[in-house]
C-alpha positions as CSV (number, residue, x, y, z in Angstrom):
1,X,-64.7,-25.7,-18.8
2,X,-65.2,-26.7,-22.5
3,X,-63.2,-23.6,-23.6
4,X,-60.4,-24.5,-21.2
5,X,-60.2,-28.0,-22.6
6,X,-60.0,-26.8,-26.1
7,X,-57.0,-24.7,-25.3
8,X,-55.0,-27.6,-23.8
9,X,-52.8,-30.0,-25.9
10,X,-54.4,-33.4,-26.8
11,X,-52.0,-35.4,-24.6
12,X,-52.9,-33.2,-21.6
13,X,-56.6,-33.6,-22.2
14,X,-56.2,-37.4,-22.3
15,X,-54.5,-37.3,-18.9
16,X,-57.3,-35.2,-17.5
17,X,-60.3,-37.1,-18.8
18,X,-59.1,-40.7,-18.2
19,X,-61.1,-42.6,-15.5
20,X,-59.6,-43.2,-12.0
21,X,-59.1,-46.9,-12.7
22,X,-56.9,-46.2,-15.6
23,X,-54.9,-43.6,-13.6
24,X,-54.4,-46.2,-10.9
25,X,-53.2,-48.7,-13.4
26,X,-50.7,-46.3,-14.8
27,X,-49.4,-45.5,-11.3
28,X,-49.0,-49.2,-10.6
29,X,-47.0,-49.6,-13.8
30,X,-44.7,-46.8,-12.8
31,X,-44.1,-48.2,-9.4
32,X,-43.4,-51.6,-10.9
33,X,-40.8,-50.0,-13.3
34,X,-39.0,-48.4,-10.4
35,X,-38.9,-51.6,-8.3
36,X,-37.7,-53.5,-11.3
37,X,-34.5,-51.4,-11.5
38,X,-31.2,-53.1,-10.8
39,X,-30.4,-51.8,-7.3
40,X,-26.8,-53.1,-7.6
41,X,-26.3,-51.3,-10.9
42,X,-27.6,-48.1,-9.4
43,X,-25.3,-48.3,-6.4
44,X,-22.4,-49.1,-8.7
45,X,-23.1,-46.0,-10.7
46,X,-23.3,-43.9,-7.6
47,X,-20.0,-45.2,-6.3
48,X,-18.3,-44.6,-9.6
49,X,-19.7,-41.1,-9.8
50,X,-18.7,-40.4,-6.2
51,X,-15.2,-41.7,-6.8
52,X,-14.9,-39.5,-9.9
53,X,-16.1,-36.4,-8.1
54,X,-13.7,-37.1,-5.2
55,X,-10.8,-37.6,-7.6
56,X,-11.6,-34.2,-9.2
57,X,-11.7,-32.5,-5.8
58,X,-8.3,-34.1,-4.8
59,X,-6.8,-33.1,-8.2
60,X,-8.2,-29.6,-7.8
61,X,-6.6,-29.3,-4.4
62,X,-3.3,-30.6,-5.7
63,X,-3.4,-28.0,-8.5
64,X,-4.2,-25.2,-6.1
65,X,-1.4,-25.9,-3.6
66,X,1.1,-26.7,-6.5
67,X,0.1,-23.4,-8.1
68,X,0.7,-21.5,-4.8
69,X,4.1,-23.1,-4.5
70,X,4.9,-22.2,-8.1
71,X,3.9,-18.6,-7.5
72,X,6.2,-18.3,-4.5
73,X,9.0,-19.9,-6.5
74,X,8.5,-17.4,-9.4
75,X,8.5,-14.5,-6.9
76,X,11.7,-15.7,-5.4
77,X,13.3,-15.9,-8.8
78,X,12.1,-12.3,-9.5
79,X,13.6,-11.1,-6.2
80,X,17.0,-12.7,-7.1
81,X,16.8,-11.1,-10.5
82,X,16.0,-7.7,-9.0
83,X,18.9,-8.0,-6.6
84,X,21.3,-8.9,-9.4
85,X,20.2,-5.9,-11.4
86,X,19.9,-3.7,-8.3
87,X,16.4,-2.7,-9.2
88,X,14.4,-0.1,-7.2
89,X,12.7,-1.5,-4.1
90,X,9.5,0.3,-5.0
91,X,9.4,-1.4,-8.3
92,X,10.0,-4.8,-6.7
93,X,7.1,-4.5,-4.3
94,X,4.7,-3.3,-6.9
95,X,5.6,-6.1,-9.4
96,X,5.5,-8.7,-6.7
97,X,2.0,-7.8,-5.8
98,X,0.9,-7.6,-9.5
99,X,2.4,-11.0,-10.4
100,X,0.9,-12.6,-7.3
101,X,-2.6,-11.4,-8.0
102,X,-2.5,-12.2,-11.8
103,X,-1.1,-15.7,-11.3
104,X,-3.5,-16.5,-8.4
105,X,-6.4,-15.7,-10.7
106,X,-5.0,-18.1,-13.3
107,X,-4.6,-20.8,-10.7
108,X,-8.2,-20.4,-9.6
109,X,-9.5,-20.6,-13.1
110,X,-7.6,-23.9,-13.7
111,X,-9.0,-25.2,-10.4
112,X,-12.5,-24.4,-11.5
113,X,-12.0,-26.0,-14.9
114,X,-10.6,-29.1,-13.1
115,X,-13.8,-29.4,-11.1
116,X,-15.8,-29.6,-14.3
117,X,-17.2,-26.1,-14.2
118,X,-17.2,-24.4,-17.6
119,X,-14.8,-21.5,-17.3
120,X,-16.1,-20.0,-20.5
121,X,-19.3,-19.1,-18.8
122,X,-17.4,-17.6,-15.9
123,X,-15.3,-15.4,-18.3
124,X,-18.5,-14.3,-20.1
125,X,-20.1,-13.5,-16.8
126,X,-17.1,-11.6,-15.7
127,X,-17.0,-9.7,-19.0
128,X,-20.7,-8.8,-18.8
129,X,-20.3,-7.7,-15.2
130,X,-17.0,-5.8,-15.9
131,X,-18.7,-2.5,-16.4
132,X,-20.7,-2.7,-13.2
133,X,-17.7,-3.9,-11.2
134,X,-15.5,-1.2,-12.8
135,X,-18.0,1.5,-11.8
136,X,-18.3,0.0,-8.3
137,X,-14.5,-0.3,-7.9
138,X,-13.6,2.9,-9.7
139,X,-11.8,4.2,-6.7
140,X,-9.7,1.0,-6.5
141,X,-8.9,1.1,-10.1
142,X,-7.8,4.8,-9.7
143,X,-5.6,3.7,-6.9
144,X,-4.0,1.1,-9.2
145,X,-3.4,3.7,-11.8
146,X,-2.0,6.0,-9.1
147,X,0.5,3.3,-8.2
148,X,1.6,3.0,-11.8
149,X,2.1,6.8,-11.9
150,X,4.2,6.7,-8.7
151,X,6.4,4.0,-10.2
152,X,6.9,5.9,-13.5
153,X,7.5,9.4,-12.1
154,X,9.1,8.2,-8.8
155,X,8.3,11.2,-6.6
156,X,9.3,8.9,-3.7
157,X,10.8,5.4,-3.2
158,X,10.8,2.9,-0.5
159,X,13.0,4.2,2.4
160,X,12.3,7.9,1.7
161,X,11.0,10.2,4.4
162,X,8.0,12.1,3.0
163,X,5.2,14.4,4.0
164,X,2.0,13.9,2.0
165,X,-1.8,14.1,2.7
166,X,-1.0,15.5,6.2
167,X,1.0,12.4,7.0
168,X,4.8,12.0,7.5
169,X,7.1,9.1,7.8
170,X,9.3,6.6,6.0
171,X,7.9,4.8,3.0
172,X,7.8,1.1,3.9
173,X,6.1,-0.3,0.7
174,X,4.3,0.8,-2.5
175,X,1.5,-1.7,-3.2
176,X,-1.0,-2.1,-6.0
177,X,-3.5,0.2,-4.3
178,X,-1.9,1.6,-1.1
179,X,1.4,3.2,0.0
180,X,2.5,2.1,3.5
181,X,4.2,4.8,5.6
182,X,5.9,4.1,9.0
183,X,5.9,7.2,11.3
184,X,8.7,8.1,13.6
185,X,6.7,6.7,16.6
186,X,6.3,3.4,14.7
187,X,2.7,3.8,13.6
188,X,1.7,2.4,10.2
189,X,-0.3,4.5,7.9
190,X,-1.9,3.4,4.6
191,X,-2.4,6.2,2.0
192,X,-4.4,5.4,-1.2
193,X,-2.1,5.7,-4.3
194,X,-4.7,7.8,-6.2
195,X,-4.7,10.6,-3.6
196,X,-0.9,10.6,-2.9
197,X,0.0,10.6,-6.6
198,X,-2.1,13.7,-7.2
199,X,-1.1,15.6,-4.1
200,X,1.9,17.7,-3.0
201,X,4.7,15.4,-1.8
202,X,7.5,16.8,0.4
203,X,10.4,14.4,0.0
204,X,13.1,15.0,2.6
205,X,15.5,12.3,1.6
206,X,15.5,12.3,-2.2
207,X,18.6,14.6,-2.3
208,X,21.9,13.5,-0.9
209,X,22.5,16.8,1.0
210,X,20.4,19.2,3.0
211,X,20.9,22.7,4.4
212,X,20.7,23.0,8.2
213,X,19.9,26.2,10.0
214,X,19.8,27.6,13.5
215,X,18.6,30.9,14.9
216,X,20.7,32.0,17.8
217,X,20.0,35.0,20.1
218,X,22.9,36.8,21.8
219,X,22.8,39.8,24.2
220,X,23.2,43.4,23.1
221,X,26.8,44.4,23.9
222,X,28.3,41.0,23.1
223,X,31.0,40.9,20.5
224,X,29.3,39.5,17.4
225,X,32.7,39.0,15.6
226,X,33.9,36.8,18.4
227,X,30.6,34.8,18.4
228,X,30.9,34.4,14.6
229,X,34.5,33.2,14.8
230,X,33.9,30.7,17.6
231,X,30.8,29.3,15.9
232,X,32.5,28.8,12.6
233,X,35.5,27.2,14.3
234,X,33.1,24.9,16.1
235,X,31.3,23.9,13.0
236,X,34.4,23.3,11.0
237,X,35.6,20.9,13.6
238,X,32.6,18.6,13.0
239,X,33.5,16.2,10.3
240,X,29.8,15.6,9.5
241,X,29.4,19.2,8.3
242,X,30.4,19.7,4.7
243,X,33.3,22.0,3.8
244,X,31.5,23.1,0.7
245,X,29.3,25.1,0.8
246,X,31.1,26.5,3.8
247,X,29.3,27.2,7.1
248,X,28.1,30.9,7.4
249,X,26.9,33.1,10.3
250,X,24.8,36.2,9.6
251,X,23.3,38.9,11.8
252,X,19.7,38.1,11.0
253,X,17.8,40.6,13.1
254,X,18.0,43.2,15.8
255,X,15.2,42.1,18.1
256,X,13.8,43.9,21.1
257,X,16.1,42.2,23.6
258,X,18.6,40.3,21.6
259,X,20.7,40.2,18.4
260,X,19.6,37.2,16.3
261,X,22.3,35.3,14.5
262,X,21.4,33.0,11.6
263,X,23.7,29.9,11.2
264,X,23.7,27.8,8.1
265,X,25.6,24.6,7.2
266,X,25.2,21.8,4.7
267,X,25.2,18.1,5.8
268,X,24.4,14.7,4.3
269,X,20.7,13.9,4.5
270,X,21.4,10.9,6.8
271,X,23.3,13.1,9.3
272,X,20.7,15.9,9.4
273,X,19.1,15.3,12.8
274,X,22.2,14.0,14.5
275,X,24.1,17.2,13.6
276,X,21.1,19.4,14.5
277,X,20.8,18.2,18.1
278,X,24.6,17.9,18.6
279,X,25.3,21.5,17.5
280,X,22.4,22.8,19.6
281,X,24.0,21.4,22.7
282,X,27.4,22.5,21.8
283,X,26.4,26.1,21.2
284,X,24.7,26.2,24.6
285,X,27.8,24.8,26.4
286,X,30.6,26.4,24.5
287,X,29.6,30.0,23.7
288,X,29.3,31.3,27.3
289,X,33.1,30.4,27.7
290,X,33.8,33.3,25.3
291,X,31.6,35.9,26.9
292,X,28.6,35.2,24.7
293,X,25.3,35.3,26.6
294,X,21.8,34.2,25.8
295,X,19.4,36.9,26.9
296,X,16.0,36.4,28.5
297,X,13.0,38.4,27.3
298,X,13.1,41.7,29.2
299,X,10.6,44.5,29.7
300,X,11.5,47.7,31.4
301,X,8.7,49.1,33.6
302,X,8.9,52.7,34.8
303,X,6.7,53.6,37.8
304,X,5.8,57.3,38.3
305,X,4.9,58.5,41.8
306,X,2.5,61.3,42.1
């Protein structure tokens, strides 16, 4: 016990070794000091502090909602500027998302500063945690970089029909981290920008024109020259089919039960499927009028009687 007392500071030793009567006296003095405080002054200070805190909260809310309105106003100005300059839709969506995120972070920092919280400590904390967050969100940052690559190289744009990562559809939007694709049956698919920017992309609508092909089987014995002449005449009558390059009809193969004709035309990309289905129906209805028949698969079976 003596060794323990020697290690303690003198003022602590005094508090430990004073008699109980002195400790009781000190306690009484403390209680008297507390009761002698001006209760009205204390309440006044509390009310003042409460009003100041409430004022800061109201001001922070005003700054927050005003900041959101300002962000929307700036984005509307950007949209008008993009429309005047006829900027690419893909670039518009990406920059809108980027500006919205960056300005929202600035507004939140101003709100925190208004509440009396030191933003310097927040920034220092964010910087110190940046490495850990960057490692944890490495995939997200890669998606952001992939979005930048897509905008720079432009392998596809908003409105293009693409096939990528086993998915196909029309590009609805190119965001900061995801590309949104709408399928032909109206499903919405989100593909990470990192994977789509580093994969094979089949863009069906980037070119203005596309080649359209049919494989048509006719019966052996039918006049191929008549079939070719009628098909070319039919194709030339369709204004959606381009005159140059001109439509062509080839004998593609001599199959087991038919002669296969290969038909090729060039059309505008926007007319591709309309022309494809229309010509399919027209070939089926018109060619039999000129003695051109479509054979069924046949097999000759010879039975030997013994």
